[in-house]
N, CA, C and O atoms as a CHARMM CRD file, in Angstrom:
* protein
*
  276
    1    1 MET  N      0.89500  -1.17300   0.00400 PROA 1      0.00000
    2    1 MET  CA    -0.03000   0.03700  -0.01000 PROA 1      0.00000
    3    1 MET  C      0.93300   1.31300  -0.01600 PROA 1      0.00000
    4    1 MET  O      2.00400   1.34000   0.58900 PROA 1      0.00000
    5    2 THR  N      0.49700   2.20700  -0.66100 PROA 2      0.00000
    6    2 THR  CA     1.28300   3.51200  -0.79100 PROA 2      0.00000
    7    2 THR  C      1.01900   4.17500   0.53600 PROA 2      0.00000
    8    2 THR  O     -0.08400   4.17900   1.08200 PROA 2      0.00000
    9    3 SER  N      2.08900   4.72600   1.00700 PROA 3      0.00000
   10    3 SER  CA     1.92600   5.41200   2.28800 PROA 3      0.00000
   11    3 SER  C      1.25800   6.83100   2.08500 PROA 3      0.00000
   12    3 SER  O      1.22500   7.36200   0.97500 PROA 3      0.00000
   13    4 LYS  N      0.75800   7.38100   3.15800 PROA 4      0.00000
   14    4 LYS  CA     0.09200   8.74300   2.97000 PROA 4      0.00000
   15    4 LYS  C      1.06700   9.71900   2.37800 PROA 4      0.00000
   16    4 LYS  O      0.70500  10.48200   1.48200 PROA 4      0.00000
   17    5 GLU  N      2.34200   9.72100   2.86800 PROA 5      0.00000
   18    5 GLU  CA     3.28400  10.64300   2.29400 PROA 5      0.00000
   19    5 GLU  C      3.64100  10.46600   0.87500 PROA 5      0.00000
   20    5 GLU  O      3.81700  11.44900   0.15500 PROA 5      0.00000
   21    6 GLU  N      3.75400   9.25700   0.44100 PROA 6      0.00000
   22    6 GLU  CA     3.93200   9.01700  -0.96200 PROA 6      0.00000
   23    6 GLU  C      2.65300   9.43000  -1.81600 PROA 6      0.00000
   24    6 GLU  O      2.79600  10.02600  -2.88300 PROA 6      0.00000
   25    7 ALA  N      1.52500   9.12900  -1.36400 PROA 7      0.00000
   26    7 ALA  CA     0.30000   9.64900  -2.10200 PROA 7      0.00000
   27    7 ALA  C      0.16600  11.16000  -2.16200 PROA 7      0.00000
   28    7 ALA  O     -0.22300  11.75400  -3.16800 PROA 7      0.00000
   29    8 MET  N      0.51000  11.74400  -1.02500 PROA 8      0.00000
   30    8 MET  CA     0.44600  13.21000  -1.00300 PROA 8      0.00000
   31    8 MET  C      1.47600  13.93100  -1.89200 PROA 8      0.00000
   32    8 MET  O      1.23200  14.99600  -2.45900 PROA 8      0.00000
   33    9 ALA  N      2.73900  13.21700  -1.97600 PROA 9      0.00000
   34    9 ALA  CA     3.77500  13.70000  -2.87000 PROA 9      0.00000
   35    9 ALA  C      3.29700  13.64300  -4.32500 PROA 9      0.00000
   36    9 ALA  O      3.52500  14.56400  -5.10900 PROA 9      0.00000
   37   10 ILE  N      2.62300  12.52500  -4.66600 PROA 10     0.00000
   38   10 ILE  CA     2.20600  12.34000  -6.14900 PROA 10     0.00000
   39   10 ILE  C      1.11500  13.43300  -6.30000 PROA 10     0.00000
   40   10 ILE  O      1.15800  14.11900  -7.32100 PROA 10     0.00000
   41   11 PHE  N      0.14400  13.66300  -5.38700 PROA 11     0.00000
   42   11 PHE  CA    -0.92300  14.54800  -5.51400 PROA 11     0.00000
   43   11 PHE  C     -0.38700  16.03400  -5.70500 PROA 11     0.00000
   44   11 PHE  O     -0.79400  16.82100  -6.55900 PROA 11     0.00000
   45   12 SER  N      0.56900  16.26800  -4.78500 PROA 12     0.00000
   46   12 SER  CA     1.09700  17.66800  -4.80500 PROA 12     0.00000
   47   12 SER  C      1.84200  17.99000  -6.06100 PROA 12     0.00000
   48   12 SER  O      1.76000  19.11600  -6.55300 PROA 12     0.00000
   49   13 THR  N      2.59100  17.01000  -6.61800 PROA 13     0.00000
   50   13 THR  CA     3.37300  17.37900  -7.89300 PROA 13     0.00000
   51   13 THR  C      2.32800  17.57500  -9.00300 PROA 13     0.00000
   52   13 THR  O      2.36700  18.57300  -9.72200 PROA 13     0.00000
   53   14 LYS  N      1.39300  16.61900  -9.13900 PROA 14     0.00000
   54   14 LYS  CA     0.34400  16.72800 -10.15500 PROA 14     0.00000
   55   14 LYS  C     -0.50500  17.99900 -10.03400 PROA 14     0.00000
   56   14 LYS  O     -0.78700  18.67400 -11.02400 PROA 14     0.00000
   57   15 TYR  N     -0.90800  18.30800  -8.78200 PROA 15     0.00000
   58   15 TYR  CA    -1.60000  19.54100  -8.44800 PROA 15     0.00000
   59   15 TYR  C     -1.04300  20.79600  -8.85300 PROA 15     0.00000
   60   15 TYR  O     -1.68600  21.65300  -9.46100 PROA 15     0.00000
   61   16 GLU  N      0.22500  20.90500  -8.49400 PROA 16     0.00000
   62   16 GLU  CA     0.98600  22.13600  -8.84500 PROA 16     0.00000
   63   16 GLU  C      1.10700  22.31900 -10.31400 PROA 16     0.00000
   64   16 GLU  O      1.11500  23.45300 -10.79400 PROA 16     0.00000
   65   17 ALA  N      1.20900  21.16700 -11.10700 PROA 17     0.00000
   66   17 ALA  CA     1.38600  21.27500 -12.55200 PROA 17     0.00000
   67   17 ALA  C     -0.05800  21.72200 -13.12800 PROA 17     0.00000
   68   17 ALA  O     -0.14800  22.54200 -14.04200 PROA 17     0.00000
   69   18 TRP  N     -1.15500  21.13100 -12.53100 PROA 18     0.00000
   70   18 TRP  CA    -2.51700  21.49500 -12.93100 PROA 18     0.00000
   71   18 TRP  C     -2.83100  22.91300 -12.71700 PROA 18     0.00000
   72   18 TRP  O     -3.30000  23.57800 -13.64100 PROA 18     0.00000
   73   19 VAL  N     -2.59500  23.43600 -11.52400 PROA 19     0.00000
   74   19 VAL  CA    -2.85100  24.77600 -11.16200 PROA 19     0.00000
   75   19 VAL  C     -2.15600  25.67500 -12.04900 PROA 19     0.00000
   76   19 VAL  O     -2.77600  26.66200 -12.44500 PROA 19     0.00000
   77   20 GLU  N     -0.84000  25.47100 -12.46200 PROA 20     0.00000
   78   20 GLU  CA    -0.15000  26.22300 -13.38000 PROA 20     0.00000
   79   20 GLU  C     -0.75300  26.29500 -14.76200 PROA 20     0.00000
   80   20 GLU  O     -0.72700  27.33700 -15.41700 PROA 20     0.00000
   81   21 SER  N     -1.29900  25.16700 -15.20000 PROA 21     0.00000
   82   21 SER  CA    -1.89900  25.08500 -16.56600 PROA 21     0.00000
   83   21 SER  C     -3.20300  25.79300 -16.56700 PROA 21     0.00000
   84   21 SER  O     -3.71700  26.11700 -17.63700 PROA 21     0.00000
   85   22 GLN  N     -3.79100  26.06200 -15.37900 PROA 22     0.00000
   86   22 GLN  CA    -5.07100  26.75200 -15.38700 PROA 22     0.00000
   87   22 GLN  C     -4.95900  28.24300 -15.27400 PROA 22     0.00000
   88   22 GLN  O     -5.98900  28.91500 -15.32400 PROA 22     0.00000
   89   23 LYS  N     -3.76300  28.82500 -15.12300 PROA 23     0.00000
   90   23 LYS  CA    -3.79000  30.34300 -15.12900 PROA 23     0.00000
   91   23 LYS  C     -4.35500  30.94700 -16.35800 PROA 23     0.00000
   92   23 LYS  O     -4.00200  30.55400 -17.47000 PROA 23     0.00000
   93   24 GLY  N     -5.22200  31.89200 -16.18900 PROA 24     0.00000
   94   24 GLY  CA    -5.81000  32.54900 -17.19300 PROA 24     0.00000
   95   24 GLY  C     -7.02700  31.79400 -17.83600 PROA 24     0.00000
   96   24 GLY  O     -7.66300  32.26200 -18.78000 PROA 24     0.00000
   97   25 GLN  N     -7.27700  30.66900 -17.28700 PROA 25     0.00000
   98   25 GLN  CA    -8.50000  29.81900 -17.75100 PROA 25     0.00000
   99   25 GLN  C     -9.88100  30.59800 -17.47000 PROA 25     0.00000
  100   25 GLN  O    -10.12300  30.98400 -16.32700 PROA 25     0.00000
  101   26 LYS  N    -10.64400  30.79000 -18.36400 PROA 26     0.00000
  102   26 LYS  CA   -11.91100  31.49200 -18.20800 PROA 26     0.00000
  103   26 LYS  C    -13.05100  30.75100 -18.55200 PROA 26     0.00000
  104   26 LYS  O    -14.16200  31.18800 -18.25300 PROA 26     0.00000
  105   27 ASP  N    -12.90400  29.58700 -19.19700 PROA 27     0.00000
  106   27 ASP  CA   -13.98800  28.71700 -19.56000 PROA 27     0.00000
  107   27 ASP  C    -14.24500  27.71100 -18.58000 PROA 27     0.00000
  108   27 ASP  O    -13.43700  26.81500 -18.33900 PROA 27     0.00000
  109   28 ALA  N    -15.46800  27.84600 -17.94600 PROA 28     0.00000
  110   28 ALA  CA   -15.82000  26.86600 -16.77900 PROA 28     0.00000
  111   28 ALA  C    -15.78000  25.43500 -17.24800 PROA 28     0.00000
  112   28 ALA  O    -15.22200  24.57200 -16.57100 PROA 28     0.00000
  113   29 TYR  N    -16.36500  25.17200 -18.40100 PROA 29     0.00000
  114   29 TYR  CA   -16.40100  23.74700 -18.93200 PROA 29     0.00000
  115   29 TYR  C    -14.98800  23.29500 -19.10200 PROA 29     0.00000
  116   29 TYR  O    -14.74900  22.19000 -18.61600 PROA 29     0.00000
  117   30 GLU  N    -14.07600  23.87000 -19.64400 PROA 30     0.00000
  118   30 GLU  CA   -12.71300  23.42000 -19.72000 PROA 30     0.00000
  119   30 GLU  C    -11.99700  23.25700 -18.48400 PROA 30     0.00000
  120   30 GLU  O    -11.18300  22.34000 -18.37400 PROA 30     0.00000
  121   31 TYR  N    -12.25100  24.16400 -17.42200 PROA 31     0.00000
  122   31 TYR  CA   -11.71100  24.07900 -16.13100 PROA 31     0.00000
  123   31 TYR  C    -12.14200  22.78500 -15.56800 PROA 31     0.00000
  124   31 TYR  O    -11.32600  21.97800 -15.12300 PROA 31     0.00000
  125   32 GLU  N    -13.46000  22.57200 -15.58200 PROA 32     0.00000
  126   32 GLU  CA   -13.97000  21.24100 -14.93600 PROA 32     0.00000
  127   32 GLU  C    -13.47600  20.07600 -15.60500 PROA 32     0.00000
  128   32 GLU  O    -13.11700  19.11500 -14.92300 PROA 32     0.00000
  129   33 ARG  N    -13.40800  20.03800 -16.96300 PROA 33     0.00000
  130   33 ARG  CA   -12.90900  18.93100 -17.70700 PROA 33     0.00000
  131   33 ARG  C    -11.49200  18.62600 -17.39900 PROA 33     0.00000
  132   33 ARG  O    -11.12500  17.46800 -17.20000 PROA 33     0.00000
  133   34 SER  N    -10.65100  19.68600 -17.35600 PROA 34     0.00000
  134   34 SER  CA    -9.22600  19.44300 -16.95100 PROA 34     0.00000
  135   34 SER  C     -9.12200  18.96400 -15.47100 PROA 34     0.00000
  136   34 SER  O     -8.28200  18.12500 -15.14500 PROA 34     0.00000
  137   35 PHE  N     -9.93300  19.47700 -14.64500 PROA 35     0.00000
  138   35 PHE  CA    -9.88800  19.06400 -13.22500 PROA 35     0.00000
  139   35 PHE  C    -10.18300  17.49200 -13.13900 PROA 35     0.00000
  140   35 PHE  O     -9.51000  16.74000 -12.43400 PROA 35     0.00000
  141   36 ASP  N    -11.23900  17.08100 -13.91600 PROA 36     0.00000
  142   36 ASP  CA   -11.56000  15.74600 -13.85800 PROA 36     0.00000
  143   36 ASP  C    -10.49100  14.84300 -14.43300 PROA 36     0.00000
  144   36 ASP  O    -10.26100  13.76300 -13.88800 PROA 36     0.00000
  145   37 GLU  N     -9.83100  15.22900 -15.50100 PROA 37     0.00000
  146   37 GLU  CA    -8.69500  14.54500 -16.14900 PROA 37     0.00000
  147   37 GLU  C     -7.52500  14.51400 -15.14200 PROA 37     0.00000
  148   37 GLU  O     -6.86100  13.48600 -15.01000 PROA 37     0.00000
  149   38 PHE  N     -7.26100  15.65300 -14.41900 PROA 38     0.00000
  150   38 PHE  CA    -6.27900  15.65000 -13.42100 PROA 38     0.00000
  151   38 PHE  C     -6.50000  14.68000 -12.27100 PROA 38     0.00000
  152   38 PHE  O     -5.55200  14.01900 -11.84500 PROA 38     0.00000
  153   39 MET  N     -7.72800  14.57200 -11.75300 PROA 39     0.00000
  154   39 MET  CA    -8.01100  13.69800 -10.72500 PROA 39     0.00000
  155   39 MET  C     -7.94200  12.24200 -11.10900 PROA 39     0.00000
  156   39 MET  O     -7.56500  11.38200 -10.31200 PROA 39     0.00000
  157   40 GLN  N     -8.31600  11.98100 -12.35900 PROA 40     0.00000
  158   40 GLN  CA    -8.34000  10.55900 -12.84800 PROA 40     0.00000
  159   40 GLN  C     -6.81700  10.14900 -12.96700 PROA 40     0.00000
  160   40 GLN  O     -6.42900   9.05700 -12.55200 PROA 40     0.00000
  161   41 GLN  N     -5.95800  11.08800 -13.56200 PROA 41     0.00000
  162   41 GLN  CA    -4.47500  10.79100 -13.63100 PROA 41     0.00000
  163   41 GLN  C     -3.87500  10.55200 -12.16200 PROA 41     0.00000
  164   41 GLN  O     -3.10600   9.60700 -11.98300 PROA 41     0.00000
  165   42 VAL  N     -4.20300  11.34400 -11.19400 PROA 42     0.00000
  166   42 VAL  CA    -3.78500  11.18800  -9.88700 PROA 42     0.00000
  167   42 VAL  C     -4.11700   9.85600  -9.33100 PROA 42     0.00000
  168   42 VAL  O     -3.26600   9.11200  -8.84300 PROA 42     0.00000
  169   43 SER  N     -5.40000   9.57000  -9.42100 PROA 43     0.00000
  170   43 SER  CA    -5.91900   8.34100  -8.89400 PROA 43     0.00000
  171   43 SER  C     -5.32000   7.13800  -9.49900 PROA 43     0.00000
  172   43 SER  O     -5.05700   6.15100  -8.81100 PROA 43     0.00000
  173   44 LYS  N     -5.09400   7.19300 -10.79100 PROA 44     0.00000
  174   44 LYS  CA    -4.54400   6.03200 -11.48600 PROA 44     0.00000
  175   44 LYS  C     -3.03900   5.85000 -11.06600 PROA 44     0.00000
  176   44 LYS  O     -2.57600   4.72100 -10.91000 PROA 44     0.00000
  177   45 GLU  N     -2.32200   6.93200 -10.89600 PROA 45     0.00000
  178   45 GLU  CA    -0.85000   6.83700 -10.60800 PROA 45     0.00000
  179   45 GLU  C     -0.73300   6.28100  -9.07700 PROA 45     0.00000
  180   45 GLU  O      0.09500   5.41400  -8.79600 PROA 45     0.00000
  181   46 ILE  N     -1.54600   6.79300  -8.18800 PROA 46     0.00000
  182   46 ILE  CA    -1.51500   6.41500  -6.83700 PROA 46     0.00000
  183   46 ILE  C     -1.89500   4.83600  -6.75300 PROA 46     0.00000
  184   46 ILE  O     -1.24900   4.07100  -6.03600 PROA 46     0.00000
  185   47 LEU  N     -2.93600   4.43500  -7.50200 PROA 47     0.00000
  186   47 LEU  CA    -3.33100   2.99800  -7.56100 PROA 47     0.00000
  187   47 LEU  C     -2.27200   2.11800  -8.15900 PROA 47     0.00000
  188   47 LEU  O     -2.07200   0.98400  -7.72400 PROA 47     0.00000
  189   48 GLN  N     -1.58900   2.64000  -9.16300 PROA 48     0.00000
  190   48 GLN  CA    -0.41900   1.85900  -9.75900 PROA 48     0.00000
  191   48 GLN  C      0.65700   1.70500  -8.79300 PROA 48     0.00000
  192   48 GLN  O      1.22000   0.61800  -8.67000 PROA 48     0.00000
  193   49 GLU  N      1.00500   2.79900  -8.04800 PROA 49     0.00000
  194   49 GLU  CA     2.08000   2.70300  -7.13900 PROA 49     0.00000
  195   49 GLU  C      1.75900   1.69800  -5.91000 PROA 49     0.00000
  196   49 GLU  O      2.62600   1.01300  -5.36800 PROA 49     0.00000
  197   50 SER  N      0.49000   1.70500  -5.57100 PROA 50     0.00000
  198   50 SER  CA     0.08200   0.78600  -4.51300 PROA 50     0.00000
  199   50 SER  C     -0.02000  -0.67700  -5.01500 PROA 50     0.00000
  200   50 SER  O      0.41700  -1.59000  -4.31500 PROA 50     0.00000
  201   51 VAL  N     -0.55500  -0.89400  -6.14200 PROA 51     0.00000
  202   51 VAL  CA    -0.66100  -2.27200  -6.59200 PROA 51     0.00000
  203   51 VAL  C      0.58800  -2.84700  -7.16200 PROA 51     0.00000
  204   51 VAL  O      0.75800  -4.06600  -7.15300 PROA 51     0.00000
  205   52 GLY  N      1.48800  -2.01200  -7.66700 PROA 52     0.00000
  206   52 GLY  CA     2.70000  -2.36600  -8.31800 PROA 52     0.00000
  207   52 GLY  C      3.65000  -3.00100  -7.26400 PROA 52     0.00000
  208   52 GLY  O      4.32400  -3.98800  -7.55600 PROA 52     0.00000
  209   53 ARG  N      3.69200  -2.47100  -6.13500 PROA 53     0.00000
  210   53 ARG  CA     4.54500  -2.97200  -5.06500 PROA 53     0.00000
  211   53 ARG  C      4.05300  -4.28400  -4.48700 PROA 53     0.00000
  212   53 ARG  O      4.88900  -5.07700  -4.05200 PROA 53     0.00000
  213   54 GLU  N      2.82600  -4.56000  -4.45000 PROA 54     0.00000
  214   54 GLU  CA     2.21300  -5.71900  -3.71900 PROA 54     0.00000
  215   54 GLU  C      1.95500  -6.75400  -4.78000 PROA 54     0.00000
  216   54 GLU  O      1.47500  -7.81000  -4.36900 PROA 54     0.00000
  217   55 ALA  N      2.18700  -6.64400  -6.07200 PROA 55     0.00000
  218   55 ALA  CA     1.70200  -7.66200  -6.97400 PROA 55     0.00000
  219   55 ALA  C      2.52700  -8.93600  -6.81600 PROA 55     0.00000
  220   55 ALA  O      2.06200 -10.02900  -7.14000 PROA 55     0.00000
  221   56 ASN  N      3.72900  -8.79400  -6.32500 PROA 56     0.00000
  222   56 ASN  CA     4.49000 -10.00200  -6.15300 PROA 56     0.00000
  223   56 ASN  C      4.06700 -10.77100  -4.93500 PROA 56     0.00000
  224   56 ASN  O      4.37800 -11.95800  -4.84100 PROA 56     0.00000
  225   57 THR  N      3.40700 -10.19300  -4.03700 PROA 57     0.00000
  226   57 THR  CA     3.09600 -10.87300  -2.80400 PROA 57     0.00000
  227   57 THR  C      1.76300 -11.67700  -2.85200 PROA 57     0.00000
  228   57 THR  O      1.42800 -12.45900  -1.96300 PROA 57     0.00000
  229   58 ARG  N      1.01600 -11.40900  -3.99100 PROA 58     0.00000
  230   58 ARG  CA    -0.34400 -12.12500  -4.03000 PROA 58     0.00000
  231   58 ARG  C     -0.08900 -13.58900  -4.40700 PROA 58     0.00000
  232   58 ARG  O      0.70900 -13.94300  -5.27500 PROA 58     0.00000
  233   59 LYS  N     -0.84800 -14.39900  -3.66600 PROA 59     0.00000
  234   59 LYS  CA    -0.74500 -15.87300  -3.90900 PROA 59     0.00000
  235   59 LYS  C     -1.83200 -16.34200  -4.89000 PROA 59     0.00000
  236   59 LYS  O     -2.90700 -15.74700  -4.95600 PROA 59     0.00000
  237   60 LYS  N     -1.55700 -17.37000  -5.62200 PROA 60     0.00000
  238   60 LYS  CA    -2.53000 -17.85600  -6.54200 PROA 60     0.00000
  239   60 LYS  C     -3.58100 -18.62600  -5.75200 PROA 60     0.00000
  240   60 LYS  O     -3.26500 -19.35800  -4.81400 PROA 60     0.00000
  241   61 ASN  N     -4.82100 -18.44800  -6.14700 PROA 61     0.00000
  242   61 ASN  CA    -5.96400 -19.04200  -5.46300 PROA 61     0.00000
  243   61 ASN  C     -6.05700 -20.48500  -6.06400 PROA 61     0.00000
  244   61 ASN  O     -6.44900 -20.62200  -7.22300 PROA 61     0.00000
  245   62 ASP  N     -5.71000 -21.54700  -5.31100 PROA 62     0.00000
  246   62 ASP  CA    -5.81000 -22.94600  -5.80800 PROA 62     0.00000
  247   62 ASP  C     -6.94700 -23.65300  -5.08000 PROA 62     0.00000
  248   62 ASP  O     -6.89400 -24.87700  -4.96300 PROA 62     0.00000
  249   63 THR  N     -7.90900 -23.00500  -4.61500 PROA 63     0.00000
  250   63 THR  CA    -8.97200 -23.57300  -3.76100 PROA 63     0.00000
  251   63 THR  C    -10.05000 -24.12800  -4.77500 PROA 63     0.00000
  252   63 THR  O    -10.84700 -24.96400  -4.35000 PROA 63     0.00000
  253   64 HSD  N    -10.11600 -23.74200  -6.00100 PROA 64     0.00000
  254   64 HSD  CA   -11.10900 -24.37900  -6.83700 PROA 64     0.00000
  255   64 HSD  C    -10.65800 -25.53000  -7.50600 PROA 64     0.00000
  256   64 HSD  O     -9.66600 -25.50500  -8.23400 PROA 64     0.00000
  257   65 GLN  N    -11.41900 -26.67300  -7.27500 PROA 65     0.00000
  258   65 GLN  CA   -11.00300 -27.91100  -7.84800 PROA 65     0.00000
  259   65 GLN  C    -11.89500 -28.21700  -9.15100 PROA 65     0.00000
  260   65 GLN  O    -13.05600 -27.81600  -9.23800 PROA 65     0.00000
  261   66 VAL  N    -11.35200 -28.85000 -10.00600 PROA 66     0.00000
  262   66 VAL  CA   -12.06300 -29.21000 -11.26800 PROA 66     0.00000
  263   66 VAL  C    -12.82900 -30.57900 -10.97300 PROA 66     0.00000
  264   66 VAL  O    -12.30000 -31.51600 -10.37500 PROA 66     0.00000
  265   67 ARG  N    -13.97500 -30.58500 -11.40300 PROA 67     0.00000
  266   67 ARG  CA   -14.85200 -31.85500 -11.11500 PROA 67     0.00000
  267   67 ARG  C    -14.58300 -32.80400 -12.33600 PROA 67     0.00000
  268   67 ARG  O    -14.36500 -32.42000 -13.48500 PROA 67     0.00000
  269   68 ASP  N    -14.63200 -34.10400 -11.90400 PROA 68     0.00000
  270   68 ASP  CA   -14.54500 -35.10700 -13.02800 PROA 68     0.00000
  271   68 ASP  C    -16.04400 -35.58700 -13.26600 PROA 68     0.00000
  272   68 ASP  O    -16.85100 -35.78200 -12.35700 PROA 68     0.00000
  273   69 ASN  N    -16.27400 -35.73500 -14.50300 PROA 69     0.00000
  274   69 ASN  CA   -17.65300 -36.17800 -14.80500 PROA 69     0.00000
  275   69 ASN  C    -17.75700 -37.65600 -14.79100 PROA 69     0.00000
  276   69 ASN  O    -18.83700 -38.20100 -15.02200 PROA 69     0.00000
């Protein structure tokens, strides 16, 4: 799992870049669209960080047996 500090660092970096890109933005639709895109990117990156580190620790589920007819 990604620590709170790591998640906040990812968010902070992406947020600063997004805020910078919005300077002078006057179109409310474009502002909302870009904010939605920003949040999706942040969520995806944090999830990838979280899952990527734990992917090797997951065990295969062998509890399902195949029936013989």
